[in-house]
C-alpha positions as CSV (number, residue, x, y, z in Angstrom):
1,X,-288.6,26.6,-36.3
2,X,-284.8,26.9,-36.8
3,X,-282.8,27.1,-33.7
4,X,-280.2,29.9,-33.6
5,X,-276.8,29.8,-31.9
6,X,-274.1,32.2,-30.9
7,X,-271.9,33.2,-33.8
8,X,-269.5,35.5,-32.0
9,X,-266.2,33.6,-32.1
10,X,-264.8,35.4,-29.0
11,X,-267.9,34.5,-27.0
12,X,-267.8,30.9,-28.1
13,X,-264.2,30.6,-27.1
14,X,-264.9,32.3,-23.7
15,X,-267.8,29.9,-23.0
16,X,-265.5,26.9,-23.8
17,X,-262.7,28.3,-21.6
18,X,-265.1,28.9,-18.7
19,X,-266.5,25.4,-18.9
20,X,-263.1,23.9,-19.0
21,X,-261.9,25.9,-16.0
22,X,-265.0,24.9,-14.1
23,X,-264.3,21.3,-14.7
24,X,-260.5,21.4,-14.0
25,X,-260.8,23.6,-10.9
26,X,-264.1,22.1,-9.6
27,X,-265.5,25.6,-9.5
28,X,-269.2,25.8,-10.2
29,X,-269.0,29.6,-10.5
30,X,-267.2,29.4,-13.9
31,X,-269.7,26.8,-15.2
32,X,-272.6,28.9,-14.1
33,X,-271.1,32.0,-15.8
34,X,-270.6,30.0,-19.0
35,X,-274.2,28.9,-19.0
36,X,-275.4,32.5,-18.5
37,X,-273.2,33.7,-21.4
38,X,-274.5,30.9,-23.6
39,X,-278.1,32.3,-23.4
40,X,-279.5,34.3,-26.2
41,X,-278.2,37.9,-26.4
42,X,-281.6,39.4,-25.4
43,X,-281.4,37.4,-22.1
44,X,-277.9,38.5,-21.2
45,X,-277.6,41.1,-18.5
46,X,-276.6,44.7,-18.8
47,X,-275.7,46.2,-15.4
48,X,-275.3,49.8,-14.6
49,X,-272.7,51.1,-12.3
50,X,-275.4,52.5,-10.0
51,X,-276.5,48.9,-9.3
52,X,-273.0,47.7,-8.7
53,X,-272.5,50.6,-6.2
54,X,-275.8,49.8,-4.4
55,X,-275.2,46.1,-4.0
56,X,-271.5,45.8,-3.3
57,X,-269.0,46.5,-0.6
58,X,-265.5,48.0,-0.8
59,X,-262.9,45.8,-2.5
60,X,-265.4,43.2,-3.6
61,X,-264.8,40.9,-6.7
62,X,-267.7,40.6,-9.1
63,X,-268.6,38.7,-12.3
64,X,-271.1,40.2,-14.7
65,X,-272.2,37.7,-17.4
66,X,-273.0,40.5,-19.9
67,X,-272.1,44.1,-20.3
68,X,-271.3,46.8,-17.7
69,X,-272.8,50.2,-18.5
70,X,-271.6,53.6,-17.3
71,X,-274.9,55.0,-15.9
72,X,-274.6,56.1,-12.3
73,X,-271.7,56.7,-10.0
74,X,-269.3,54.3,-8.2
75,X,-268.2,55.5,-4.7
76,X,-265.9,52.7,-3.7
77,X,-263.2,50.5,-5.4
78,X,-264.4,47.1,-6.7
79,X,-262.9,44.5,-9.2
80,X,-265.3,43.7,-12.0
81,X,-264.9,40.9,-14.7
82,X,-267.4,41.1,-17.5
83,X,-267.8,40.1,-21.1
84,X,-268.0,43.7,-22.2
85,X,-267.6,47.2,-20.7
86,X,-268.8,50.5,-22.1
87,X,-266.1,53.2,-22.4
88,X,-267.7,55.3,-19.8
89,X,-268.0,52.4,-17.3
90,X,-264.2,51.7,-17.7
91,X,-263.4,55.3,-17.0
92,X,-265.7,55.5,-13.9
93,X,-264.3,52.2,-12.5
94,X,-260.7,53.4,-12.8
95,X,-261.7,56.8,-11.3
96,X,-263.1,55.0,-8.3
97,X,-259.7,53.2,-8.0
98,X,-261.3,49.9,-9.0
99,X,-260.2,47.4,-11.6
100,X,-262.0,46.0,-14.7
101,X,-260.6,42.8,-16.1
102,X,-261.3,39.9,-18.4
103,X,-262.5,36.5,-17.3
104,X,-259.1,35.0,-18.2
105,X,-257.3,37.4,-15.9
106,X,-259.6,36.7,-13.1
107,X,-259.3,32.9,-13.4
108,X,-255.5,33.2,-13.5
109,X,-255.7,35.2,-10.2
110,X,-258.4,33.2,-8.6
111,X,-258.9,29.7,-10.2
112,X,-261.3,28.4,-7.6
113,X,-263.5,31.5,-7.7
114,X,-263.3,32.1,-4.0
115,X,-265.0,35.2,-2.7
116,X,-266.4,36.1,-6.2
117,X,-270.0,37.2,-6.6
118,X,-272.2,37.0,-9.8
119,X,-274.2,40.1,-10.3
120,X,-277.1,40.4,-12.8
């Protein structure tokens, strides 16, 4: 049986970037996130805002190795880095005075990955 691979060039570049940052900064969180993103698309996570609201505290920094969806409400500000966001999720995160960012921005801000949780 033929083995398939990721063909999305943005995703391939992101996986390489995360692995490199994990090696250079000795931060296993970035290597773990890269491995989660390298999985087949049907195994990647899709996390609703209701789950983020339920399992997080105020001002927490999160990594989602997949997509953040806009179902549910967000009652406190959080910072979320994810591969993809739905438009409704972006609106609700900003309305709750939180931040949504890319992995590159989060790594520039926090190269060691200190106080960052992986959700999903």
